[in-house]
N, C-alpha and C positions, 0 to 999 in steps of 0.2 A: 849464622848455623838456624836459627831458631826457623826460619822461613824456610829452609832448605828442609828439616826435618817434617814442617805440614807438608808441604808440595809432595814429599817420598809418600806420604801416609793416603795423601788424594790421590795417588797418579797409582797405588800401590807397588812403586820402586824397590828396589831393594839396593843393598852398599855390596859393591862388586870390590872383590879383594883378590891379592895375589897369594902366595904361598905359604909368608908369613905373617897373614892376616892383614895387609896394607892396606887401607882404600885404594883403589885405582878408579872408580867411577859407580853409574848409576845404571840400570837397568829396569825395566818393567820385570815383574818375578816370573810370570809364567817364562817369556823369552831367555830369562838366565839360566830357568831349570832346565828346559826341553835343549838350549845349547849349551847343558852342562859346566855355566861357569860359576865358579869358588862364590859364594856370596854370604854373605851373615843373613843371620835366621832366627827365628825366637817361636817358642811354641806353649802356648797357655795352655792348661785343661783343667777346668771348671768340674769340679762332682759335687753333687747333691750330698744329704747325709745319706740317703741308701746308696751310695757308690756310683749314681750312674752320672753319664757324662752329660753336662749342659752342650748342644749343640752350637756350633758357632757359626 
């Protein structure tokens, strides 16, 4: 499992899921978005004390 996670991070892959959120495969993030596949995603926003967004 650890190797799979590391590989997904290195290749920018996302986990594809079906309508009940069960994993069904992996795909490169941009391909999954352009082909309108359901996938798990997480966004993190970091703000400084002035409320400014830290660019990623």
